[in-house]
C-alpha positions in Angstrom: 20.2 47.4 -6.3 23.1 45.1 -6.4 22.5 41.7 -5.0 25.1 40.0 -2.6 25.7 36.5 -3.0 27.1 34.4 -0.1 28.9 31.0 -0.1 26.5 28.3 1.3 28.1 27.9 4.8 28.2 31.6 5.4 24.5 32.0 4.2 23.5 29.4 7.0 25.5 31.3 9.6 24.1 34.7 8.9 20.5 33.5 8.5 20.9 32.1 12.0 22.2 35.4 13.3 19.1 37.4 12.2 17.7 39.6 9.5 19.7 41.4 6.7 19.7 38.7 4.0 17.3 38.6 1.0 13.8 37.3 2.0 14.1 33.6 1.1 13.6 30.5 3.0 17.0 28.7 3.6 17.4 25.2 2.6 19.3 22.5 4.7 22.4 21.1 2.9 21.1 18.1 1.1 21.8 14.4 1.8 23.7 12.7 -0.9 21.7 10.0 -2.8 23.0 6.6 -3.3 22.5 3.9 -5.9 21.1 5.7 -8.8 19.2 3.3 -11.1 18.0 4.4 -14.6 14.9 2.9 -16.2 11.9 3.9 -18.2 8.5 4.9 -17.0 5.7 5.4 -19.4 8.3 6.4 -22.2 10.1 8.9 -19.9 13.6 8.3 -18.2 13.1 7.5 -14.4 15.8 7.6 -11.8 15.5 5.7 -8.6 17.8 6.5 -5.7 17.9 6.6 -1.9 17.9 9.7 0.3 18.0 9.5 4.1 17.5 5.5 3.6 14.2 6.1 2.0 13.3 5.1 -1.8 13.0 8.0 -4.1 12.4 8.6 -7.7 12.5 11.3 -10.3 10.9 11.2 -13.7 12.5 13.3 -16.4 10.7 15.2 -19.2 12.1 14.8 -22.6 12.7 18.5 -22.8 12.5 20.4 -19.5 10.2 23.5 -19.4 11.6 26.9 -18.6 11.9 27.4 -14.7 12.2 23.6 -14.4 8.8 22.9 -12.9 7.9 19.8 -11.1 5.0 18.0 -9.4 5.6 15.9 -6.2 3.4 13.0 -5.7 3.3 12.5 -1.9 1.7 9.0 -1.9 0.6 6.1 -4.2 3.2 6.9 -7.0 1.8 5.7 -10.4 -1.8 5.4 -9.5 -4.1 7.1 -11.8 -1.0 9.0 -13.3 -3.1 11.0 -16.0 -2.0 14.4 -14.6 1.6 13.4 -14.1 1.9 12.2 -17.6 0.4 15.2 -19.0 2.7 17.6 -17.0 5.6 15.4 -18.3 4.6 16.0 -21.8 4.7 19.7 -21.0 8.3 19.6 -19.7 7.6 19.1 -15.9 9.4 16.6 -13.7 7.7 14.3 -11.5 9.1 13.2 -8.0 8.3 10.8 -5.3 9.8 9.9 -1.8 8.4 6.8 0.0 7.4 7.9 3.4 4.7 5.4 3.8 2.8 4.8 7.2 4.1 8.3 8.5 0.7 10.1 8.0 2.4 13.4 7.2 3.6 13.7 10.7 7.0 15.4 11.9 9.2 12.6 10.8 7.8 12.5 7.2 8.2 16.3 7.1 11.8 16.0 8.1 12.4 13.4 5.3 10.6 15.5 2.8 12.9 18.5 3.7 15.9 16.4 2.9 14.4 15.2 -0.4 13.4 18.6 -1.4 16.9 19.9 -0.9 18.5 17.0 -2.8 16.3 17.8 -5.8 17.0 21.5 -5.7 20.8 20.9 -5.3 21.5 18.1 -7.8 18.7 18.7 -10.4 18.2 22.4 -10.3 14.5 22.1 -10.1 12.4 25.1 -9.3 12.6 26.1 -5.8 8.8 26.0 -5.8 6.9 22.6 -6.4 3.3 21.5 -6.9 2.3 19.0 -4.2 0.0 16.2 -5.3 -1.9 14.6 -2.5 -4.0 11.4 -3.1 -6.1 10.4 -0.2 -3.9 10.0 2.9 -1.3 11.9 0.8 -3.3 15.0 1.5 -1.9 15.0 5.0 1.7 15.2 3.6 1.0 17.6 0.8 -0.8 20.2 3.0 1.4 19.9 6.1 4.6 20.5 3.9 2.9 23.3 2.2 1.9 24.9 5.7 5.5 24.2 7.0 7.1 25.7 4.0 4.8 27.9 2.0 7.7 29.6 0.0 8.5 26.1 -1.4 5.1 25.4 -2.8 3.5 26.8 -6.1 0.2 25.0 -5.8 -1.5 22.0 -4.4 -3.5 19.3 -6.3 -5.4 17.3 -3.8 -7.5 14.1 -4.8 -10.0 12.9 -2.2 -7.6 14.0 0.4 -7.5 13.3 4.1 -7.5 16.6 5.8 -8.4 15.6 9.3 -7.0 12.5 10.9 -10.2 12.1 13.0 -12.1 11.7 9.8 -9.5 9.0 8.5 -7.9 6.9 10.0 -9.7 7.9 13.2 -13.1 6.9 12.1 -12.0 3.4 13.1 -10.2 3.7 16.4 -9.5 -0.1 16.4 -7.5 0.0 13.0 -3.8 -0.5 13.0 -3.7 2.7 10.8 -5.1 4.8 13.7 -2.4 3.4 16.2 0.2 4.3 13.5 -1.2 7.6 13.0 -1.2 8.5 16.7 2.4 7.5 17.1 3.3 9.5 14.0 2.1 12.6 15.5 3.2 11.7 19.1 -0.4 11.6 20.3 -2.8 9.4 22.4 -6.5 9.5 22.9 -6.2 12.2 25.7 -3.8 14.5 23.9 -5.8 14.3 20.8 -8.4 16.5 22.2 -6.1 19.5 22.1 -4.5 18.6 18.8 -4.4 21.4 16.3 -1.9 20.0 13.7 -4.5 18.7 11.2 -4.4 20.2 7.7 -7.7 21.9 8.3 -6.0 23.7 11.2 -3.2 25.0 9.0 -5.0 26.9 6.3 -3.9 30.3 7.4 -0.2 29.5 6.4 -1.5 28.4 2.9 -3.5 31.5 2.4 -0.7 33.6 3.6 1.6 32.0 1.1 -1.0 32.5 -1.7 -0.9 28.9 -2.6 -3.6 27.9 -5.2 -5.4 24.7 -4.6 -7.4 22.3 -6.7 -9.2 19.4 -5.3 -10.9 16.5 -7.0 -13.5 14.5 -4.9 -16.3 12.0 -5.3 -19.4 13.5 -3.5 -20.3 10.0 -2.4 -16.9 9.2 -0.8 -17.5 6.9 2.3 -13.8 6.4 3.1 -12.8 10.1 3.3 -16.0 11.9 3.4 -16.1 15.1 1.3 -18.1 17.1 4.1 -15.5 16.3 6.7 -12.5 17.1 4.6 -12.5 19.1 1.3 -15.7 20.9 1.8 -14.6 22.3 5.1 -11.3 23.3 3.4 -13.1 24.9 0.6 -15.2 27.1 2.8 -12.5 28.1 5.1 -9.9 28.8 2.3 -12.4 31.0 0.6 -13.0 32.9 3.9 -9.2 33.5 4.2 -9.2 34.8 0.6 -7.3 31.9 -0.8 -7.8 30.6 -4.4 -9.4 27.1 -4.5 -11.3 25.0 -7.0 -13.3 21.9 -6.1 -14.2 19.5 -8.8 -17.2 17.2 -7.4 -17.6 13.9 -9.2 -21.3 13.0 -8.8 -22.0 9.6 -7.1 -18.4 8.6 -6.9 -16.9 7.0 -3.9 -13.2 7.2 -2.8 -12.2 5.4 -6.0 -11.5 6.0 -8.9 -9.2 8.8 -8.1 -8.3 11.7 -10.7 -10.1 12.4 -13.9 -10.1 10.3 -17.1 -9.2 13.6 -18.9 -7.0 15.7 -16.6 -7.3 18.7 -18.8 -9.2 20.8 -16.0 -6.5 19.8 -13.4 -3.6 20.5 -15.7 -4.9 23.8 -16.9 -5.5 25.0 -13.3 -1.9 24.0 -12.5 -0.3 25.8 -15.5 -2.5 29.0 -14.9 -2.0 29.3 -11.2 1.3 27.6 -10.2 4.1 30.2 -10.3 7.5 29.0 -10.5 
């Protein structure tokens, strides 16, 4: 069947009017980046720039792989980068946007949407990405995947926060808890009916057939496994989702990742479809 291609503005208009276009999620026109600075990161070319007033970066592989795959670190760029470096060596790009202290809430998701659109338009990356959520980065990774499942090829979660009541809500006097409530527009009263945690949004991930790999210490006292990944693992399997959990015996919240990232890389290469 012959495909019809529309100019970008006409596409947005027709999409707003209703069905009839090919089944694909529209992407908001990207913001323009400012002040691109080139440098090196672990032997790879790094671009730093700003989108929507937020610091962003993209690390380029020496030779991009077919389909131009990429992994998106949602928090703590550069920490335990074993998986990022292994994927760069395979031709993947590595991306990051600084949305710190937004806890994966609505404002962070809007910023992530702008960053995603910028990378797709200006660097011709795959329309599907692997999101990499370390610790509180799990909030960003799962929420973006649940909001835009068609944009996500897989999730790599590492000791992830999947319920704000587990962290930072364990310490209701902490400034992080106040920041988190503000990020979601919540207070202690409205929190009782809140259903916007990553653990509440797994149906969207399963519906999008998003494979998940999670690496966790089974002695994590900061983000307890049983309150986060263990619940996700059970529920996601019940929903028919693909999930693999690597438990590190006796390990607390740190160190993240694996010294040898091969199991993570092999899972992503096998399951992420670009």
